RODO-2510 file (C-alpha; in nm, 4 decimals, decimal comma):
residues 86
     n   res          X          Y          Z
     1     x    11,4668    12,1990    11,0756
     2     x    11,2222    12,2444    10,8006
     3     x    10,8376    12,3289    10,8117
     4     x    10,5133    12,3092    10,6274
     5     x    10,3233    12,6089    10,7204
     6     x     9,9509    12,7269    10,6786
     7     x     9,8901    13,1016    10,6255
     8     x     9,5178    13,2546    10,6197
     9     x     9,4880    13,5836    10,4208
    10     x     9,3003    13,8328    10,6162
    11     x     9,1959    14,0274    10,2725
    12     x     8,9991    13,7201    10,1370
    13     x     8,9992    13,4343    10,4030
    14     x     9,1731    13,2080    10,1838
    15     x     9,4589    12,9537    10,2866
    16     x     9,8007    12,9195    10,1668
    17     x    10,0304    12,6098    10,2139
    18     x    10,4133    12,6453    10,1640
    19     x    10,7250    12,4985    10,3103
    20     x    11,0640    12,6643    10,4425
    21     x    11,3470    12,6530    10,6762
    22     x    11,2468    12,9694    10,8456
    23     x    10,8824    13,0099    10,9142
    24     x    10,8842    13,3655    11,0741
    25     x    11,1205    13,4970    10,7822
    26     x    10,8865    13,3576    10,5245
    27     x    10,5798    13,5097    10,6992
    28     x    10,7542    13,8574    10,6591
    29     x    10,8250    13,7798    10,2775
    30     x    10,4445    13,7032    10,2432
    31     x    10,3479    13,9773    10,4318
    32     x    10,5839    14,2318    10,2405
    33     x    10,4662    14,1388     9,9076
    34     x    10,7850    13,9702     9,8004
    35     x    10,6158    13,6427     9,7151
    36     x    10,4350    13,6645     9,3703
    37     x    10,1815    13,4103     9,4268
    38     x    10,0297    13,5920     9,7469
    39     x    10,1397    13,9232     9,6738
    40     x     9,7634    14,0273     9,6113
    41     x     9,6440    13,8635     9,8961
    42     x     9,8253    14,0042    10,2058
    43     x     9,8169    14,0653    10,5026
    44     x     9,8508    13,6870    10,6271
    45     x     9,8366    13,5378    10,9502
    46     x    10,0293    13,2149    11,0298
    47     x     9,7754    12,9521    11,1791
    48     x    10,0342    12,6706    11,2325
    49     x    10,3394    12,4647    11,1019
    50     x    10,4713    12,1081    11,1131
    51     x    10,8197    12,0400    11,1440
    52     x    11,0440    11,7963    10,9580
    53     x    11,4122    11,6925    10,9780
    54     x    11,4923    11,7540    10,6144
    55     x    11,3880    11,9585    10,3362
    56     x    11,2868    11,6424    10,1074
    57     x    11,0239    11,5371    10,3850
    58     x    10,8904    11,8858    10,4130
    59     x    10,8598    11,9300    10,0147
    60     x    10,6892    11,5924    10,0037
    61     x    10,4403    11,7019    10,2637
    62     x    10,3547    12,0315    10,0809
    63     x    10,3359    11,8314     9,7572
    64     x    10,0952    11,5904     9,9462
    65     x     9,8639    11,8654    10,0741
    66     x     9,8540    12,0526     9,7485
    67     x     9,7718    11,7357     9,5383
    68     x     9,5349    11,5402     9,7860
    69     x     9,2053    11,7319     9,8719
    70     x     9,1282    11,5199    10,1812
    71     x     9,4776    11,5655    10,3267
    72     x     9,4628    11,9394    10,2719
    73     x     9,1162    11,9608    10,4255
    74     x     9,2493    11,7542    10,7366
    75     x     9,5593    11,9915    10,7530
    76     x     9,3560    12,3138    10,7581
    77     x     9,1023    12,1617    10,9878
    78     x     9,3925    12,0863    11,2413
    79     x     9,4882    12,4602    11,2620
    80     x     9,1291    12,6260    11,2073
    81     x     8,9276    12,3948    11,4570
    82     x     8,9976    12,6597    11,7546
    83     x     9,0398    12,9618    11,5035
    84     x     8,6939    13,1177    11,6426
    85     x     8,8440    13,1084    11,9908
    86     x     9,1473    13,3225    11,9073
***
């Protein structure tokens, strides 16, 4: 299984969208500073993930979310609507 995930930086409250085949391992990599693009914004909280059968599907979804603002906003809202209740 492959996933498209949403992270929230606890440092600056920004969001990060990525795709992987192991969400927990990837979250650890983000939080340990191994990911160049998020190194300065750690620590991160995993807000949610969507699962896909193939890497191709998950890569397309990640591309879609990063290049179409309305879809990105909808994706973020899906996982942050109840965030205040956590």
